[in-house]
C-alpha positions in Angstrom: 10.9 8.4 -11.5 8.8 6.3 -13.8 7.1 3.1 -12.7 6.5 0.2 -15.0 3.7 -2.3 -15.4 4.6 -5.9 -16.4 3.7 -5.4 -20.1 5.7 -2.1 -20.2 8.8 -3.7 -18.8 8.5 -6.5 -21.4 8.2 -3.8 -24.1 11.3 -2.1 -22.7 13.2 -5.4 -22.8 12.0 -6.2 -26.3 13.0 -2.8 -27.6 16.5 -3.1 -26.1 16.9 -6.5 -27.6 15.4 -5.9 -31.1 16.1 -2.3 -31.8 19.5 -1.9 -30.0 20.8 -5.4 -30.5 21.3 -6.1 -26.8 20.9 -9.9 -26.4 18.4 -11.0 -23.8 21.1 -13.2 -22.3 23.2 -10.1 -21.6 20.3 -8.4 -19.8 19.9 -11.6 -17.8 23.7 -11.6 -17.0 23.5 -8.0 -15.8 20.5 -8.7 -13.6 22.1 -11.8 -12.0 25.3 -9.9 -11.4 23.5 -6.9 -9.9 21.9 -9.2 -7.3 25.2 -10.8 -6.7 26.8 -7.5 -5.9 24.1 -6.8 -3.3 24.7 -10.2 -1.6 28.5 -9.8 -1.7 28.3 -6.4 -0.1 26.0 -7.8 2.7 27.3 -11.2 3.5 30.7 -12.8 4.0 32.3 -15.4 1.8 31.6 -18.2 4.2 27.8 -17.7 3.7 25.8 -20.7 2.7 23.0 -19.7 0.2 20.0 -21.5 -1.1 18.7 -20.2 -4.5 15.2 -21.2 -5.4 14.4 -20.7 -9.1 11.6 -20.9 -11.5 12.0 -22.1 -15.1 11.5 -18.8 -16.8 13.6 -15.6 -17.0 13.3 -14.9 -13.3 14.8 -18.3 -12.7 17.5 -17.5 -15.3 18.5 -14.5 -13.2 19.0 -16.9 -10.3 21.2 -19.2 -12.4 23.5 -16.3 -13.3 23.5 -15.2 -9.6 24.5 -18.8 -8.6 27.5 -18.7 -10.9 28.8 -15.4 -9.7 28.5 -16.4 -6.0 30.0 -19.8 -6.7 33.0 -18.1 -8.4 33.4 -15.9 -5.3 33.6 -18.9 -3.0 30.1 -19.0 -1.6 28.5 -22.3 -0.8 25.5 -22.7 -3.1 22.5 -25.0 -3.5 20.1 -24.4 -6.3 16.5 -25.7 -6.4 14.4 -25.6 -9.6 10.6 -25.5 -9.2 9.4 -28.2 -11.6 11.3 -30.5 -14.0 14.6 -29.2 -15.4 13.5 -30.2 -18.9 11.0 -27.3 -18.8 13.7 -24.7 -18.7 14.1 -22.8 -22.0 15.4 -19.7 -23.7 18.2 -17.7 -22.1 17.5 -19.3 -18.8 18.5 -22.7 -20.3 21.8 -21.2 -21.4 22.6 -20.1 -17.8 21.3 -23.3 -16.3 23.6 -25.4 -18.4 26.6 -23.2 -17.3 26.0 -23.8 -13.6 25.2 -27.5 -14.3 28.6 -27.8 -16.0 30.3 -26.1 -13.1 29.0 -28.9 -10.9 26.8 -26.6 -8.7 24.4 -28.7 -6.6 21.0 -28.5 -8.4 17.7 -30.2 -7.3 14.2 -30.3 -8.7 11.1 -29.6 -6.6 8.4 -31.9 -7.9 7.4 -34.0 -4.9 7.0 -34.1 -1.1 10.5 -35.6 -0.8 11.9 -32.6 -2.7 10.1 -30.2 -0.4 11.8 -31.9 2.6 15.2 -31.5 0.9 14.4 -27.8 0.3 13.5 -27.4 4.0 16.7 -29.2 5.1 18.8 -27.1 2.7 17.3 -23.8 4.0 18.0 -24.9 7.6 21.7 -25.5 6.6 21.9 -22.7 4.0 19.6 -20.1 5.6 20.2 -17.2 3.3 17.6 -17.7 0.6 17.3 -16.1 -2.9 13.8 -16.0 -4.2 14.0 -16.3 -8.0 10.8 -18.2 -8.6 8.2 -15.9 -10.3 8.6 -12.6 -12.0 6.4 -9.5 -12.2 3.8 -11.1 -14.6 2.1 -13.3 -12.0 -1.7 -13.0 -12.3 -3.1 -16.1 -10.7 -3.4 -17.7 -7.3 -0.4 -19.6 -6.0 -1.3 -23.1 -4.8 0.0 -26.7 -4.7 3.8 -27.3 -4.5 4.6 -23.6 -5.3 2.6 -22.5 -2.3 4.4 -25.0 -0.1 7.7 -23.8 -1.4 6.9 -20.2 -0.4 5.7 -21.3 3.0 9.0 -23.2 3.6 11.0 -20.2 2.6 9.1 -17.9 4.9 9.2 -20.3 7.8 12.8 -21.6 7.8 15.0 -18.9 6.1 17.0 -16.4 8.2 17.3 -13.8 5.4 15.6 -13.6 2.1 16.5 -11.6 -1.0 13.9 -11.5 -3.8 14.8 -11.1 -7.4 12.8 -8.3 -9.1 9.7 -8.9 -6.9 8.8 -11.3 -4.1 7.2 -14.4 -5.6 3.4 -14.3 -5.1 3.0 -10.6 -5.6 1.3 -9.2 -8.7 3.6 -6.8 -10.5 0.7 -4.6 -11.7 -1.4 -4.4 -8.6 0.6 -5.3 -5.5 -1.9 -8.1 -4.8 -0.9 -11.1 -2.8 -1.9 -14.1 -4.8 -2.8 -16.3 -1.9 0.7 -16.5 -0.5 4.0 -14.6 -1.1 7.6 -14.6 -0.1 8.4 -12.2 2.7 11.7 -10.7 1.6 14.2 -8.7 3.7 15.4 -7.1 0.5 14.1 -6.9 -3.1 16.5 -6.1 -6.0 14.4 -4.9 -9.0 15.8 -3.9 -12.4 15.7 -0.7 -14.4 12.5 0.7 -12.9 10.3 -0.1 -9.9 7.1 -2.0 -10.6 3.7 -1.2 -9.1 3.9 -4.4 -7.1 7.1 -3.1 -5.5 5.3 0.0 -4.3 1.6 -0.7 -3.7 0.3 -2.4 -0.5 -0.2 -5.1 0.5 2.6 -6.2 -1.9 5.0 -3.5 -0.8 5.0 -4.9 2.7 6.7 -8.0 1.4 9.6 -6.2 -0.4 11.7 -5.3 2.6 14.3 -2.8 1.5 13.8 -2.1 -2.2 16.9 -1.6 -4.3 16.7 -0.6 -8.0 19.6 -1.7 -10.2 20.7 -0.6 -13.6 21.1 -3.6 -16.0 22.3 -1.8 -19.1 19.0 -0.8 -20.7 19.7 2.5 -22.6 18.0 5.5 -21.1 16.5 6.4 -24.5 14.7 3.1 -24.6 12.9 3.9 -21.4 12.2 7.5 -22.5 10.7 6.3 -25.8 8.3 3.8 -24.3 5.1 5.6 -23.2 5.0 5.3 -19.5 2.2 7.1 -17.7 3.0 5.9 -14.2 5.3 7.9 -11.9 6.8 7.5 -8.4 6.7 10.8 -6.6 10.1 11.8 -5.3 11.8 15.0 -4.3 13.1 15.7 -7.8 9.6 15.5 -9.2 8.1 18.0 -6.8 10.9 20.4 -5.8 10.3 22.7 -8.8 6.6 22.8 -8.2 6.8 24.9 -5.0 5.7 28.4 -5.7 8.6 30.9 -5.8 8.6 34.0 -3.6 9.7 37.5 -4.6 10.3 40.5 -2.5 8.0 42.8 -4.4 4.8 41.0 -3.5 1.8 41.2 -1.2 -0.7 38.8 0.3 -2.8 38.9 -2.8 0.2 37.6 -4.8 -0.1 34.2 -3.1 -3.7 33.4 -3.9 -7.1 33.4 -2.4 -8.7 30.3 -1.0 -12.3 29.9 0.0 -13.1 26.9 2.3 -16.4 25.5 3.5 -15.7 23.3 6.5 -16.8 22.5 10.1 -20.0 21.8 11.9 -21.2 21.2 15.4 -18.6 18.9 17.1 -16.4 19.1 14.0 -15.0 22.6 14.2 -11.5 21.2 14.5 -11.6 19.9 10.9 -12.1 23.5 9.7 -9.2 24.7 11.9 -6.8 22.0 10.6 -7.8 22.5 7.0 -7.4 26.3 7.1 -4.2 26.3 9.2 -2.5 23.8 6.8 -3.5 25.9 3.8 -2.0 29.0 5.5 1.1 27.1 6.6 1.5 26.1 3.0 1.7 29.7 2.0 -1.8 30.9 0.7 -2.0 34.7 1.0 -5.7 35.1 1.8 -8.1 32.6 3.2 -11.8 32.9 3.7 -13.7 30.3 5.8 -17.5 29.9 5.7 -18.8 28.6 9.0 -22.0 28.5 10.9 -22.3 31.6 13.1 -22.5 29.6 16.4 -19.0 28.2 15.6 -17.4 31.4 14.6 -15.8 32.2 18.0 -14.3 28.7 18.3 -12.7 28.7 14.9 -11.6 32.3 14.9 -9.7 31.8 18.1 -7.9 28.8 16.5 -7.1 30.5 13.2 -7.0 34.3 13.7 -5.2 34.7 10.4 -8.2 33.5 8.4 -11.1 35.7 7.4 -14.2 33.9 8.8 -17.6 34.4 7.2 -20.1 33.5 9.9 -23.4 32.6 8.2 -26.8 32.4 9.7 -27.8 28.9 10.6 -31.0 27.0 9.9 -29.8 24.4 12.5 -27.1 24.9 15.0 -23.7 24.6 13.4 -25.1 24.1 9.9 -24.8 26.7 7.2 -28.2 27.5 5.7 -28.9 27.1 2.0 -30.1 30.7 1.8 -26.4 31.7 1.7 -25.4 29.7 -1.4 -25.6 32.7 -3.7 -23.2 34.6 -1.5 -20.7 31.8 -1.4 -20.8 31.4 -5.2 -20.5 35.2 -5.8 -17.5 35.4 -3.4 -15.8 32.5 -5.2 -15.6 34.7 -8.4 -12.6 36.4 -6.7 -11.1 33.2 -5.4 -8.5 30.9 -6.9 -9.8 27.7 -5.3 -12.8 26.5 -3.4 -12.7 23.6 -0.9 -15.7 21.9 0.6 -16.4 19.0 3.0 -14.0 18.7 6.0 -16.2 18.2 9.1 -19.3 19.6 7.4 -21.6 16.8 8.2 -23.7 15.0 5.6 -26.7 17.3 5.8 -29.4 18.3 3.3 -28.0 21.8 3.4 -24.5 20.6 2.4 -26.1 18.5 -0.4 -27.7 21.6 -1.9 -24.5 23.6 -1.6 -22.4 20.9 -3.3 -24.9 20.6 -6.1 -24.9 24.4 -6.8 -21.1 24.7 -6.5 -20.6 21.9 -9.1 -23.0 23.6 -11.4 -22.1 27.3 -11.0 -18.5 27.7 -9.8 -15.7 28.1 -12.3 -12.5 27.9 -10.1 -10.8 24.6 -9.2 -12.7 22.7 -6.4 -11.3 20.4 -3.8 -13.8 17.9 -2.3 -13.1 15.9 0.8 -14.9 14.0 3.6 -18.6 14.9 3.9 -18.5 16.5 0.5 -17.5 13.1 -0.9 -20.2 11.4 1.1 -22.8 13.8 -0.5 -21.3 13.2 -3.9 -21.5 9.4 -3.5 -25.3 9.7 -3.3 -25.5 12.0 -6.3 -22.6 11.0 -8.5 -24.3 12.2 -11.6 -23.7 15.8 -10.5 -20.1 15.3 -11.8 -21.5 15.3 -15.3 -22.6 18.9 -14.9 -19.4 20.2 -13.4 -17.5 23.2 -14.9 -14.1 23.5 -13.2 -11.3 21.1 -12.5 -12.0 19.0 -9.5 -9.7 17.2 -7.0 -11.3 14.6 -4.8 -9.4 13.1 -1.8 -11.2 9.9 -0.7 -9.9 7.2 1.7 -10.8 3.6 0.9 -14.2 3.8 2.7 -15.2 6.9 0.8 -14.0 5.3 -2.5 -16.2 2.4 -1.8 -19.2 4.7 -1.4 -18.3 6.6 -4.6 -17.9 3.5 -6.8 -19.9 0.8 -5.1 -16.9 -1.4 -5.2 -16.1 -3.3 -2.0 -13.0 -2.2 -0.1 -11.2 -5.5 -0.5 -11.7 -5.4 -4.2 -10.4 -1.8 -4.3 -7.3 -2.8 -2.3 -6.5 -5.4 -4.9 -7.0 -2.9 -7.8 -6.0 0.5 -6.4 -4.6 1.9 -9.6 -7.3 0.6 -11.8 -10.2 1.8 -9.6 -8.7 5.2 -9.3 -7.9 5.5 -13.0 -11.3 4.3 -14.1 -13.0 6.8 -11.9 -10.8 9.7 -13.1 -11.4 8.9 -16.7 -15.1 8.3 -16.4 -15.9 11.4 -14.4 -13.0 13.7 -15.6 -11.7 14.4 -12.1 -8.3 14.1 -10.3 -8.4 11.4 -7.7 -6.2 11.3 -4.6 -6.9 7.8 -3.3 -5.4 7.9 0.2 -3.7 5.0 1.9 -0.4 3.5 2.8 0.5 4.0 -0.8 -1.4 7.0 -2.1 -2.5 6.9 -5.7 -3.1 10.0 -7.8 -4.8 9.7 -11.1 -6.0 12.2 -13.7 -8.3 12.2 -16.7 -5.3 12.3 -19.1 -4.2 8.8 -17.8 -1.2 10.2 -15.9 -0.8 8.3 -12.7 1.4 8.9 -9.6 2.2 6.9 -6.6 3.4 8.2 -3.3 5.2 5.9 -0.8 6.4 8.3 2.0 4.4 8.8 5.2 4.1 6.4 8.1 1.5 4.7 10.3 1.6 7.5 12.8 -0.2 9.7 10.3 -3.3 7.4 10.6 -4.8 9.8 13.1 -7.8 12.1 13.2 -7.4 15.2 11.2 -4.5 14.1 9.0 -6.7 14.0 5.9 -7.9 17.5 6.7 -4.3 18.7 6.7 -3.7 17.1 3.3 -6.8 18.8 1.9 -5.5 22.2 3.3 -2.1 21.7 1.7 -3.5 20.9 -1.7 -5.9 23.9 -1.4 -3.0 26.2 -0.5 -0.9 25.1 -3.5 -3.8 25.5 -6.0 -4.4 29.0 -4.6 -0.8 29.9 -5.2 -1.1 29.0 -8.9 -0.3 25.3 -9.2 -2.3 23.4 -11.7 -4.6 21.1 -9.7 -2.8 17.8 -10.7 0.6 19.3 -9.7 -0.9 20.6 -6.5 -2.2 17.2 -5.6 1.1 15.4 -6.4 3.1 18.0 -4.5 0.7 18.2 -1.6 0.6 14.4 -1.1 4.4 14.2 -1.1 4.8 17.2 1.2 2.2 15.8 3.6 4.0 12.4 3.8 7.5 13.9 4.1 6.4 16.2 6.9 4.9 13.3 8.7 8.1 11.3 8.3 10.2 14.1 9.7 8.0 14.3 12.8 8.1 10.5 13.2 11.9 10.5 13.1 11.9 13.0 16.0 8.9 11.9 18.1 8.1 8.4 16.9 4.8 7.3 15.4 2.9 6.9 18.6 1.0 10.0 19.5 1.7 11.9 16.3 -1.0 14.5 15.9 -2.5 16.2 12.8 -1.6 19.5 14.5 2.1 18.4 14.6 2.0 18.1 10.8 0.5 21.5 10.4 3.2 23.2 12.4 6.0 21.4 10.6 4.9 22.2 7.1 6.8 25.5 6.7 10.0 23.8 7.9 9.7 21.1 5.4 9.1 23.6 2.6 12.1 25.6 3.8 14.3 22.6 3.7 13.1 21.6 0.2 13.7 25.1 -1.2 17.2 25.2 0.4 18.1 21.7 -0.7 18.7 20.6 2.9 16.2 17.8 3.4 17.9 15.1 5.4 15.2 12.4 5.6 
């Protein structure tokens, strides 16, 4: 499913209006009616509802909604933020209609008006937030801030129109304060602010409603942003034929693990194997070979002489590079430790290896100190940073990254020509060709040691089986999150382990292939 930025949804609306002759007032009518349908399905006719509107098109949706609910017998009070004389365009048409119907309408321009709003919400505790639309890009203060605080404090149930007021439609940023909705009804396509945290936390249950925009309008507007869903990834999973052998499903080489971090190597390798890779070779310090071999007997381990205990010596770089000539993917970093030896290995790999490379964890930490090495790279590269690693790679503070997740990831992808998997509550995947994906499955139980190693292994396994690296990243992130959600639905989020995800991967793949996914 496509995801729209604020300017893109405006372009879609404009095209529908100007090219196809659909009046804006009709789109507003359909939007307001769509929200009314949700309310009618959820609340009885005796419900008392407060509708808080702005003076723009988002407020216009609220005026339409007020009329439909009034006609169905609901008790309605409408509040307009600011002076009524400031209402214009299509919103004014619908404001005049509800005014002519005699619906109770108040302005909010003073402290006394705020008190009336508070009293109304106490008496009419179902609140519709129709204040600001998706184009908000400045801090909310003054009376608007106080309005939002009153809604949050005194309402029993809040439904937001298009996006909770106070959330940036393009970045999910909370502009000082935002309405906490129980449900958000958005139109045509989801917006980034509906999906990206922290804004996504304010949406409640997100519902996407059709408001009559022709499909070809959306198809003809260039949209490079995508929500990852089952439909998007189910055709990406490698098919299996009977006349095959282990070599048919790819060869993956992995450099992972160090003293005290051998578990990272085990998790990365096991998840790649559980995803379906045919042959897997792990490079590990010789002192750790017994530990990892007992954990993953299916992998071919290559125990290498150590210069320090648990650390692969740089005298083996030529062997690693030579072996990679027969591999389909090389992964480096999980649990390796940020050592001088690893630094030299990363440098040589970026310079001399031709197959796709996945870089995670300590590989990223090395890269952050030598970012210019990416200028010399030869293959396609997938990096999988969490926020802290992205801070080190870019020099941008974490809080600033959180407020600009998509932009930070896109800028890095395009500057250094790599695929970025920026991990978080909403994971962002960006590519040098400007294509961007957002993943919203997964759960807090997956915030556990080793979960990132599992994701790295899944992506590695998919690339090895022939998926183009961007498709592998998109598919791997969704598969990882879906598997975690399945486990959480059975065991709960507390105590969910990375190893649980590994063991569940093949069952998730099986259900996707068979079309029997139930979560």
